[in-house]
C-alpha positions, -999 to +999 in steps of 0.1 A: -281-867+549-302-846+527-290-811+531-315-795+503-329-756+508-362-752+506-376-716+495-408-705+501-419-691+467-454-681+476-442-645+489-430-618+463-393-615+462-378-582+470-374-574+433-411-575+430-420-550+397-448-526+401-472-529+368-468-501+342-481-467+347-516-468+331-523-457+294-549-433+308-546-422+344-583-426+364-593-396+388-602-419+417-618-404+451-609-422+483-631-416+511-629-431+550-632-414+585-601-435+593-572-408+582-546-436+583-562-457+559-577-432+533-541-417+534-522-456+526-551-463+501-544-431+482-505-434+479-511-466+467-535-459+440-506-427+437-479-449+428-499-470+402-500-437+383-538-428+389-552-392+402-564-395+438-586-368+461-590-378+495-616-371+519-623-380+554-661-375+558-690-380+540-700-340+536-663-334+524-668-361+497-699-351+481-681-317+476-650-335+459-672-357+439-693-327+423-660-308+414 
């Protein structure tokens, strides 16, 4: 009998490391009318070391982009 253990290496391990913070953080404007999507994406971008501004509609996004 062969009792070898097969490991699935296609999935990242629990010890996955985030990339280092960028040398120069970007300013990113996240716009989506789905608040959950916008919030999740903004959180991910912030974790990667960038500055995020969020807007949930076009009018707010245009005002944010001008500042």
